[in-house]
C-alpha positions as CSV (number, residue, x, y, z in Angstrom):
1,M,211.4,85.6,-153.0
2,E,214.4,83.5,-151.9
3,L,215.9,84.2,-148.5
4,Q,219.0,82.9,-146.8
5,T,218.7,80.8,-143.7
6,V,221.1,79.1,-141.4
7,F,220.3,76.1,-139.2
8,W,221.9,74.1,-136.5
9,K,221.1,71.2,-134.1
10,E,220.5,71.6,-130.4
11,G,219.9,68.2,-128.8
12,K,217.3,66.6,-130.9
13,T,215.9,69.9,-132.3
14,Y,216.9,71.7,-135.5
15,I,216.9,75.5,-135.2
16,I,216.6,77.6,-138.3
17,K,217.0,81.4,-138.6
18,E,216.4,83.7,-141.6
19,A,219.4,86.0,-142.0
20,I,217.7,89.3,-142.8
21,T,214.6,89.4,-140.7
22,G,216.0,87.3,-137.8
23,V,212.9,85.2,-137.7
24,T,213.8,81.9,-136.0
25,T,211.9,78.7,-135.5
26,Q,212.6,75.0,-135.0
27,G,211.6,71.5,-136.0
28,K,212.2,67.8,-135.1
29,T,213.7,67.3,-138.6
30,V,215.4,69.6,-141.1
31,E,212.4,69.3,-143.3
32,E,210.0,70.3,-140.5
33,A,212.3,73.3,-139.6
34,I,212.3,74.5,-143.2
35,K,208.5,74.2,-143.4
36,N,208.2,76.1,-140.1
37,I,210.6,79.0,-141.2
38,K,208.5,79.4,-144.4
39,E,205.3,79.8,-142.4
40,A,207.0,82.0,-139.8
41,V,208.5,84.4,-142.3
42,E,205.2,84.6,-144.2
43,L,203.4,85.6,-141.0
44,Y,206.1,88.1,-140.2
45,L,205.8,89.7,-143.6
46,E,202.0,89.9,-143.3
47,E,202.4,91.8,-140.1
48,I,205.1,94.2,-141.5
49,P,204.4,94.9,-145.2
50,K,207.3,97.3,-145.4
51,A,209.7,94.4,-144.6
52,R,208.4,92.5,-147.7
53,R,209.1,95.4,-150.0
54,E,212.6,95.8,-148.5
55,L,213.3,92.0,-148.8
56,M,212.3,92.1,-152.4
57,E,215.2,94.5,-153.1
58,V,217.8,92.3,-151.3
59,K,220.0,90.4,-153.7
60,N,221.6,87.4,-152.1
61,V,225.2,87.1,-153.0
62,G,226.1,84.0,-151.0
63,A,227.2,82.8,-147.6
64,V,230.6,82.5,-145.9
65,S,231.7,80.6,-142.8
66,V,234.1,82.5,-140.6
67,E,236.2,80.7,-138.1
68,I,237.0,82.5,-134.8
69,A,239.9,81.4,-132.7
């Protein structure tokens, strides 16, 4: 399963959020944040099996940045 995430930096910490479930975590590096989001989403899906089935049906099309004035 491939999911879309977005990440940003707050101070010295990288925050990462999975787009569909809203699961959010962090890390001191981008690599650590990615490792943590994988673990966090896996735990989330273990707790909510229905979410796994629904996510399997999602077809990621892409991502778009939108500028707000």
